LUMVO-854768 format. One line per 4 residues: number of its first residue (from 1); for each residue x, y, z of C-alpha. Coordinates in Angstrom, 3 decimals. Example, Ala and Ser with C-alpha at 12.3 -4.5 7.8 and 13.67 -1.06 7.14 Angstrom:
1) 12.300:-4.500:7.800  13.670:-1.060:7.140
***
This chain:
1) 0.000:0.000:0.000  2.879:2.384:0.805  4.386:1.680:-2.600  1.058:2.487:-4.253
5) 0.705:5.713:-2.265  4.281:6.696:-3.101  3.586:6.154:-6.782  0.458:8.279:-6.558
9) 2.380:11.042:-4.791  5.134:10.970:-7.387  2.658:11.167:-10.230  0.718:13.936:-8.537
13) 3.837:16.047:-8.023  4.810:15.547:-11.645  1.347:16.541:-12.803  1.340:19.617:-10.588
17) 4.664:20.744:-12.011  3.348:20.293:-15.543  0.188:22.239:-14.785  1.595:24.903:-12.469
21) 1.135:27.619:-15.050  -2.495:26.735:-15.853  -4.926:29.505:-14.957  -7.052:28.947:-11.868
25) -10.170:28.964:-14.062  -9.342:25.364:-14.882  -9.108:24.350:-11.227  -12.792:23.826:-10.660
29) -15.196:22.777:-13.354  -18.039:20.568:-14.368  -18.015:16.785:-14.218  -20.156:14.329:-16.176
33) -20.896:10.608:-16.163  -22.481:8.247:-18.676  -23.460:4.744:-17.583  -24.045:2.522:-20.614
37) -27.338:0.620:-20.687  -25.689:-2.755:-20.027  -23.661:-1.276:-17.161  -26.810:0.125:-15.546
41) -29.003:-1.624:-13.003  -31.998:-0.172:-14.890  -30.973:-1.731:-18.214  -31.007:1.770:-19.747
45) -28.545:4.639:-19.876  -28.000:6.754:-16.777  -26.526:10.222:-17.236  -25.197:12.494:-14.480
49) -23.635:15.928:-14.199  -22.229:18.434:-11.701  -22.626:21.992:-12.971  -19.839:24.101:-11.491
53) -19.877:27.887:-11.832  -18.468:30.450:-9.443  -20.987:32.683:-7.658  -23.063:34.769:-7.874
57) -25.477:32.323:-9.503  -29.037:31.107:-9.312  -30.547:27.943:-10.798  -34.125:27.671:-12.065
61) -35.982:24.532:-13.167  -38.913:24.464:-15.587  -41.082:22.068:-17.566  -41.517:23.485:-21.085
65) -44.372:22.026:-23.176  -44.354:21.246:-26.883  -44.512:24.401:-28.978  -45.822:24.948:-32.514
69) -44.518:27.665:-34.840  -45.847:29.274:-38.039  -44.130:28.662:-41.364  -41.220:31.025:-41.963
73) -40.446:31.578:-38.264  -36.735:32.054:-37.513  -34.569:31.082:-34.539  -32.290:33.976:-33.646
77) -28.840:33.203:-32.230  -27.320:35.499:-29.622  -24.525:36.720:-31.908  -26.809:37.686:-34.787
81) -27.172:34.540:-36.872  -30.486:32.857:-37.537  -31.876:29.580:-38.802  -35.241:28.160:-39.795
85) -37.594:27.189:-36.967  -39.242:23.781:-37.222  -43.002:23.285:-37.094  -43.065:21.755:-33.605
89) -40.514:21.480:-30.806  -40.524:18.745:-28.143  -41.352:19.223:-24.480  -38.390:19.297:-22.095
93) -37.210:19.781:-18.528  -34.842:22.740:-18.305  -32.199:23.513:-15.697  -31.457:27.191:-16.319
97) -28.639:29.378:-15.008  -29.573:32.939:-16.041  -26.740:34.921:-17.577  -24.601:31.839:-18.248
101) -24.109:30.871:-21.895  -22.800:27.330:-21.377  -24.405:26.078:-18.137  -27.977:24.978:-18.876
105) -29.043:21.317:-19.040  -32.044:19.649:-20.661  -33.904:16.361:-20.913  -36.714:16.122:-23.456
109) -39.838:13.982:-23.774  -37.966:11.298:-25.766  -35.309:10.970:-23.086  -32.685:12.961:-25.000
113) -30.561:14.599:-22.327  -27.785:17.164:-22.842  -25.267:18.952:-20.600  -21.670:20.038:-21.119
117) -18.130:20.323:-19.787  -15.747:23.089:-20.778  -12.880:21.434:-22.708  -10.592:24.032:-24.297
121) -9.036:23.104:-27.626  -5.775:24.324:-29.159  -7.600:25.961:-32.069  -6.459:29.533:-32.735
125) -7.703:30.069:-36.304  -11.412:29.373:-35.870  -13.800:29.907:-38.764  -17.038:31.588:-37.644
129) -20.078:32.454:-39.798  -22.852:34.929:-38.863  -21.501:35.295:-35.346  -21.301:31.550:-34.690
133) -23.307:29.377:-32.333  -22.986:29.065:-28.558  -25.926:29.273:-26.134  -28.609:27.868:-28.429
137) -26.819:24.678:-29.477  -27.984:22.540:-26.558  -31.501:24.005:-26.549  -31.909:23.201:-30.256
141) -30.838:19.624:-29.607  -33.387:19.307:-26.785  -36.133:20.849:-28.896  -35.507:18.802:-32.045
145) -33.872:15.421:-31.344  -35.724:12.150:-30.784  -32.519:10.161:-30.196  -29.044:10.945:-28.932
149) -27.580:10.090:-32.332  -29.949:12.561:-33.965  -28.879:15.110:-31.355  -25.232:14.557:-32.275
153) -25.996:15.118:-35.944  -28.066:18.236:-35.233  -25.222:19.684:-33.142  -22.657:18.751:-35.793
157) -24.655:20.399:-38.569  -25.044:23.585:-36.531  -21.315:23.764:-35.823  -20.408:23.178:-39.459
161) -22.906:25.849:-40.529  -22.101:28.589:-38.013  -18.875:27.671:-36.220  -18.565:27.176:-32.464
165) -17.607:30.325:-30.570  -16.095:28.904:-27.354  -12.530:27.496:-27.148  -13.939:23.968:-26.945
169) -16.475:21.854:-25.082  -17.748:18.306:-24.677  -21.520:17.944:-24.807  -22.843:14.806:-23.163
173) -25.832:13.684:-25.223  -27.793:10.622:-24.126  -31.038:8.746:-24.686  -32.309:5.522:-23.097
177) -30.108:3.362:-25.337  -27.009:5.400:-26.200  -24.653:7.859:-24.528  -22.350:10.090:-26.589
181) -19.481:12.479:-25.894  -19.814:15.223:-28.517  -16.550:17.161:-28.739  -16.951:20.665:-30.136
185) -13.824:22.488:-31.273  -13.792:26.243:-31.686  -14.757:26.853:-35.277  -16.274:24.202:-37.529
189) -14.738:20.926:-36.343  -16.295:18.261:-34.139  -16.154:14.580:-33.262  -18.487:12.381:-31.222
193) -17.854:8.969:-29.669  -20.446:6.600:-28.204  -19.889:5.123:-24.763  -19.793:1.293:-24.993
197) -23.045:-0.184:-23.695  -21.300:-2.232:-20.993  -19.034:0.560:-19.742  -19.008:3.816:-17.788
201) -17.376:7.033:-19.029  -16.508:10.228:-17.154  -15.136:13.620:-18.097  -13.551:16.519:-16.191
205) -12.927:19.567:-18.386  -10.622:18.160:-21.022  -11.473:15.996:-24.017  -11.708:12.344:-22.967
209) -12.091:10.770:-26.432  -8.827:9.264:-27.646  -8.215:6.594:-30.325  -11.195:6.312:-32.649
213) -12.057:4.345:-35.776  -13.631:6.881:-38.094  -14.917:4.108:-40.346  -17.142:2.775:-37.541
217) -20.169:5.074:-37.790  -21.952:3.043:-35.114  -19.412:4.268:-32.574  -17.917:7.451:-34.035
221) -19.334:10.451:-35.930  -17.346:13.498:-37.022  -17.002:16.327:-39.505  -15.443:15.194:-42.768
225) -12.003:16.777:-42.341  -11.367:16.095:-38.657  -8.109:14.226:-39.417  -6.949:16.216:-42.431
229) -7.318:19.492:-40.563  -5.257:18.194:-37.614  -2.560:17.091:-40.057  -2.579:20.485:-41.800
233) -2.080:22.269:-38.462  0.768:19.970:-37.403  -1.227:18.502:-34.525  -1.215:14.953:-35.892
237) 1.371:13.054:-37.961  0.029:9.644:-39.047  3.517:8.273:-39.718  4.898:9.336:-36.348
241) 1.832:9.253:-34.100  0.121:6.063:-35.271  -3.672:5.765:-34.973  -5.615:8.997:-34.658
245) -6.074:10.195:-31.064  -8.642:13.000:-31.049  -7.759:14.407:-27.608  -4.023:14.326:-28.298
249) -4.571:16.210:-31.546  -7.172:18.799:-30.530  -7.042:19.379:-26.744  -5.238:22.361:-25.282
253) -2.114:20.544:-23.983  -1.881:22.534:-20.744  -5.511:21.812:-19.858  -5.205:18.156:-20.847
257) -2.310:17.654:-18.424  -3.770:19.771:-15.615  -3.800:17.632:-12.471  -7.150:19.160:-11.450
261) -8.749:17.485:-14.460  -6.685:14.297:-14.504  -7.218:13.574:-10.820  -10.966:14.203:-10.875
265) -11.498:11.877:-13.823  -9.287:9.261:-12.172  -11.128:9.539:-8.846  -14.488:9.011:-10.516
269) -13.300:6.055:-12.566  -11.528:4.360:-9.653  -14.816:4.277:-7.718  -16.490:2.003:-10.275
273) -13.809:0.199:-12.313  -13.592:-3.586:-12.103  -9.778:-3.282:-11.943  -7.533:-0.622:-10.364
277) -6.986:2.436:-12.561  -3.437:3.827:-12.339  -3.271:7.584:-11.917  -1.914:8.899:-15.194
281) -2.491:11.700:-17.700  -3.505:8.893:-20.091  -6.757:7.694:-18.567  -9.198:5.464:-20.459
285) -12.275:6.906:-22.153  -14.457:4.371:-20.336  -14.157:1.394:-17.976  -16.053:-1.798:-17.248
289) -17.674:-1.402:-13.801  -17.259:-3.942:-11.022  -21.052:-4.103:-10.760  -24.056:-2.640:-12.502
293) -24.689:0.869:-11.237  -27.894:2.336:-9.874  -28.666:5.978:-9.278  -27.500:5.813:-5.649
297) -24.059:4.672:-6.828  -23.893:7.630:-9.177  -24.924:10.055:-6.412  -21.782:9.095:-4.509
301) -19.489:9.713:-7.490  -20.878:13.228:-7.792  -20.116:13.724:-4.066  -16.491:12.624:-4.368
305) -13.664:14.511:-2.593  -11.011:11.763:-3.047  -12.291:9.895:0.011  -10.243:6.733:0.590
309) -7.207:8.080:-1.260  -4.069:9.930:-0.266  -5.506:13.065:-1.834  -8.443:13.448:0.546
313) -7.899:16.729:2.385  -9.963:18.822:4.781  -9.336:22.352:5.978  -7.970:22.620:9.548
317) -10.345:25.471:10.439  -13.671:24.124:9.181  -13.039:20.473:8.450  -14.522:20.784:4.988
321) -13.045:19.087:1.898  -13.770:21.963:-0.478  -10.486:23.773:0.224  -8.421:20.906:-1.227
325) -5.258:21.853:-3.129  -6.742:19.765:-5.944  -10.148:20.452:-7.454  -12.684:17.878:-6.289
329) -15.659:16.444:-8.191  -18.012:17.927:-5.586  -16.713:21.407:-4.862  -17.728:24.796:-3.550
333) -18.791:26.046:-7.002  -21.188:23.161:-7.706  -24.504:24.970:-8.138  -26.636:21.997:-9.165
337) -26.231:18.285:-9.882  -28.458:15.777:-11.563  -28.716:12.058:-12.242  -31.276:11.085:-14.851
341) -32.833:7.661:-15.303  -33.817:7.122:-18.934  -35.991:3.988:-18.780  -37.811:3.156:-22.009
345) -39.650:0.030:-20.838  -42.647:2.121:-19.666  -44.270:5.392:-20.708  -41.512:7.997:-20.613
349) -43.634:10.255:-18.400  -42.895:7.640:-15.742  -39.644:6.170:-17.082  -37.639:9.410:-17.137
353) -36.676:10.500:-13.629  -34.586:13.631:-13.116  -32.914:13.400:-9.706  -31.762:16.929:-8.922
357) -29.649:18.421:-6.158  -29.108:22.134:-5.521  -25.771:23.385:-4.104  -22.787:21.009:-3.598
361) -24.309:17.521:-3.391  -22.292:16.348:-0.362  -24.518:18.545:1.830  -27.659:18.350:-0.261
365) -30.234:15.767:-1.283  -31.081:14.319:-4.695  -34.837:14.661:-5.195  -36.706:12.778:-7.968
369) -38.885:14.498:-10.561  -40.588:12.380:-13.217  -40.904:13.805:-16.690  -44.695:13.585:-16.525
373) -45.052:16.240:-13.820  -46.800:19.391:-15.014  -43.956:21.458:-13.580  -41.438:21.534:-10.742
377) -42.653:22.825:-7.368  -43.066:26.600:-7.486  -39.900:27.149:-5.443  -37.720:25.738:-8.211
381) -38.153:28.758:-10.469  -37.092:32.212:-9.447  -35.422:35.238:-10.943  -34.875:35.150:-14.720
385) -31.693:37.198:-14.221  -28.289:36.390:-12.777  -28.121:37.823:-9.231  -25.722:40.556:-8.230
389) -22.955:39.603:-5.834  -24.628:41.784:-3.207  -27.921:39.884:-3.505  -26.172:36.509:-3.578
393) -24.223:37.232:-0.395  -27.330:38.585:1.303  -29.252:35.392:0.496  -26.590:32.843:1.460
397) -25.469:34.583:4.659  -28.938:35.414:6.007  -30.293:33.427:8.967  -31.496:30.075:7.693
401) -35.163:29.749:6.779  -36.561:26.621:5.099  -38.575:28.448:2.469  -40.389:26.138:-0.012
405) -40.888:29.111:-2.348  -37.110:29.541:-2.787  -35.496:26.177:-3.393  -32.140:27.371:-4.704
409) -31.629:29.976:-1.991  -32.707:27.591:0.761  -30.279:24.853:-0.289  -27.471:27.357:-0.944
413) -27.974:29.019:2.430  -27.909:25.610:4.100  -24.656:24.727:2.328  -22.932:27.911:3.448
417) -23.957:27.303:7.062  -22.790:23.678:6.964  -19.586:24.450:5.071  -18.618:26.970:7.736
421) -18.817:24.267:10.410  -18.424:21.154:8.282  -16.724:18.928:10.851  -19.608:19.220:13.334
425) -22.508:19.369:10.888  -21.644:16.979:8.073  -22.551:13.798:9.978  -26.080:14.914:11.002
429) -26.858:16.387:7.562  -25.601:13.262:5.776  -27.761:11.142:8.073  -30.847:13.159:7.086
433) -29.875:13.089:3.404  -29.489:9.320:3.550  -32.891:8.891:5.173  -34.649:10.972:2.504
437) -32.860:9.415:-0.465  -33.387:5.905:0.895  -37.079:6.639:1.319  -37.272:8.028:-2.201
441) -35.585:4.936:-3.649  -37.492:2.423:-1.531  -40.908:3.891:-2.392  -40.160:4.692:-6.045
445) -41.318:1.321:-7.379  -44.643:1.411:-5.504  -45.377:4.988:-6.535  -44.587:4.243:-10.169
449) -46.735:1.099:-10.176  -49.659:3.152:-8.859  -49.085:5.798:-11.520  -48.877:3.185:-14.279
453) -52.162:1.578:-13.178  -53.852:4.977:-13.516  -51.968:6.119:-16.604  -54.382:4.923:-19.289
457) -57.629:5.561:-17.428  -56.935:8.718:-15.411  -53.851:10.384:-16.841  -54.083:13.461:-14.610
461) -54.345:11.341:-11.457  -51.310:9.302:-12.529  -49.165:12.367:-12.995  -50.467:13.918:-9.788
465) -49.333:10.783:-7.951  -45.818:11.362:-9.242  -45.839:15.052:-8.314  -47.095:14.359:-4.778
469) -44.302:11.799:-4.289  -41.677:14.367:-5.281  -43.211:17.281:-3.425  -43.458:15.323:-0.181
473) -39.763:14.491:-0.422  -38.963:18.148:-1.155  -40.803:19.289:1.970  -39.045:16.547:3.962
477) -35.681:17.833:2.756  -36.524:21.363:3.887  -37.635:20.077:7.288  -34.433:18.047:7.628
481) -32.244:21.075:6.900  -34.209:23.095:9.434  -33.710:20.435:12.123  -29.975:20.128:11.545
485) -29.301:23.856:11.332  -31.480:24.718:14.331  -30.047:21.896:16.410  -33.469:20.374:17.045
***
């Protein structure tokens, strides 16, 4: 064990030296997980995501219905471009962060789910048309795609038409049967790889797709000149480099070797892999899990702070793990997390379950919301604008009040109170979280069976059953926070 720890320490030091000059913006970032359908206890894909953005922020959740549009209607992009609107867009659940261009997440009525991780590329000669595309890319996928593969192709067509404005990003696009990592490069280049059905893939702010077979369209999709362009820029030499490695060719080298990204991806993978994963800048795209994963297993990955490894670190003053020298998967900038079940063996109103947490998930609870609900509880939607720093600080430092009309502020306030006294408060809050999540999981089957029995005869009653299940758990979570923070 000492030898293993020594090796880890050596590798960590080497990685830190390599990445010492990387800007702090890369130190904390989003984290995503795709569980292939054959690696999932559900038998369908599970997708999960931590959305990390420094404050001041607010997160709203909505259910958006199908929308119909007149012929000739245009979609306007934020930088001036436009494209043709389709006749009808699909319904979707929307996690919105006002004022943030690249932070929203969606899951639509077909189970197509999309979120993203910032993954800077080395591109410095990007081609952009009509201002390019940024914010609207993921919303257009949610509105138009019936499968993840269709979503990949929609995103690829938009990038080739307009050009992608950000340095680079990986969009995680899933449906009940397939999970894809869609790698957008600044400009008009992209590549997408499908996660093997029997494996689990994770990503932490640098491209995770490596060797690919571009002739295998079942597993890989890309723009037509993805290899030729890399060769022309001197990023890839087939004679010297061997088989094409997308990340090696296109990723910003400093970001790719940043220990904050390498170590987070490693820590997530080591929690599930059937065999030990050596810490290395050359981590696998996906791994075979030691067991099939359920949503509770995925919750714990999103809560990871390197527990059980030499890198676990807590602050001497507060005892919290969010001041680690290395960025952690669950960190102080995590504004919301979700795990989505995409089960297609029943009506998707019941089969899609969006388990959402607000604030860092180690001190918060994942609450289930079925797609069929008319909307989230009223407290899940708030201001349509990004808050000022003054308002944010006022909300999170105010005396704690469990306010069901302000979900985000209630959970964020709770986190700030707990984080300030983590050592004393983490055990009681985790106990309450465990009780609520265990109750949610243990009663889920019964609630869904009741809803399914009503579904064809009394649709409204079926969906109301699902909403009442979620709302009761939401109120229980507020009561639990109140008890812990008041010392009751």
